[in-house]
N, C-alpha and C positions, 0 to 999 in steps of 0.2 A: 626072568626079562624074556620081553614080547618080539619077537622072528623085525616086524615092523622098525621096534626102538633100537635092534645090532643093525637092520638094515641105514639109517638113519643115520645111524655111529658111522658105521665101515662108510656109508656115502658123502661125509662128512672128514676123516680121516684121506678120501681120495684127492678130495677137490683140496683140502690142507694143502699136501705132500703137491698136486698140480698145479698149483700155485705157485709156493714155495719153488718148486724147480721151474719154471716158467720165467716168474720175474730174477732169480737169481743168474738163470741165463740170459738175462736182458742186461741186464748189471755186467755180468764178463762181458754181454760181447759188446757192449761199448767199450770198454776196457780195450778187448782186442781192437773195435776196427779204430782205437785212435792208433795204436801200431801201426794196420795197417796202411791207415792214411799217413800217418808222420814218417812213416819207417820207409815204406817204397812209393808212395803214390796208389797202392793198391784197388782204391775203393773203385775208379770206373772201371778196373778189370772186373773185380767180383760183381759187378752189375750188369759188367758186357755177359757173363756168363750164362743169366737170365735174360739178354736181349735190352736191357737197359742200360746201356753203358758211359754213365754219369755220375758222380759223387754220389748224388739222392737217388739212386737207382742203384747203387753197392749198399750202400747204406741202409736204406728197408730191405732188401736181400739178404744183408746180412745179420740184420737186425731179428730179423724173421727164422731166420736161417738157426741163430742162435740160443733163440728160447721156444724153439723145437727142441734143440739138444738140452736144453734146460730141463725140459720135459722126460725126456727120455732117461736122462741123466737121475729124474730123481725115482721113475720107475725103478732102473736097475735097483739103486742104491736103497731104496724101501723092500727090497726083497729077500726074505729073508735070510737065507744067504751071507748079505750083506748088511741089511743094517744090526745085524748083534756084533757084524763084524768094526763101524760107523760110527763110534758113540762120541771122540772126543771129537776138538775144532781141527786138531791137527790129523785126524783120520778121514776127517771132509774134504781136507787141504788135500791130500792126497791121495782119494779117491779121485777129487777133479783133477789132479794133474795126470793121472794113468789116465782118465777119461778124454780130457781133449789131447793126450799125445794119441790116442786111438784114434780120435777123430781127423787130427793132426796126416796122419796114417795114412786114412781113408780117405779122406779130401784130396789131397795131394798127390797120394802117393797109384789111386784108384781112381775118383774120381775125378780128378782135373783133366787129366787123359783124355780119357773119358770124353769130357765136354769141349776140349779143345778139338778133338777131332772129330766130332761131330758141328762143329764151328767150322771144321775147315781151316786152324789154324794153324802152324808151323812152330810157333814160339810166343814167347812173350810181344806184347806191341811197343817199339822203340817208344814213346813219351811215357810209359809205365815209371819209370827209373831216370836219372840227370844221368846218368856213371855210365860209361859205353862196356863191352863186353864181360869180361870175369867182374869184375868189379860189381859190375850192375846185378847180375846173376846172385851172386854172394849178397847183397843187400838185400834180395828179397827174400832168399833162402834164409837169413838169419832176422827178417820182419817177420817170415812165416812161422819160423820155429818160436819165438821172442813170442808174439801176438797168441800161437798156442799157451803157452806156461805162462803166459795173463790170466788168456781166456779160462785155463785149469785153476790157476790158485783164485781166482774172485767169486769161477762158479761156487768152487770148495767152501771158500770163509764165507758164501754171500746165504750159501742154502744151508751150512749149520749154524749162521747167525736167524736165521728163519726158523730150523728147527729147534733156538734155544728160546724163539719167544712162545709164552704161554698159548696155545692152540684154542682151541675153539672148547668149552667145558663138555660139548661128546666128544673130543678127538681125544682129550688129555690121559686118559685110561688106554686107548690103545696106541698111541705116541710111545 
């Protein structure tokens, strides 16, 4: 087998996994965004973290972030140490949920406080949720938790479905 043929097969494999990862992240992001938007009207807040404090702004930045996270997931689960461990749909879903939990901890435990500090925001804006006090805060926390769970479930399931489809001929022997 020539070096050029091997390089082409490897390039096709990488492109296939990247497309599967980005598409899975986008599907998962839509599901997560619905929970964010319906659960606690978080989309304007998500947009505000990027300087676009509208529902549309929130959706745009959220879906871009979701696709990038899907790419990162594909890179991680494609590593040989994980690739042999994630062969079934259930294992892929479990990996997606674990990945989403890690993203949730990183984003809400570290990135959100840093962003809020940089924007000089001390608390969530009042219009964020229609409920006052602790009940409103609980709704936000519950929505974020459920949203990340939905993201992980959809990410793992969609990635498994994409991997289960017939890959391009030059990728089949590598996958």
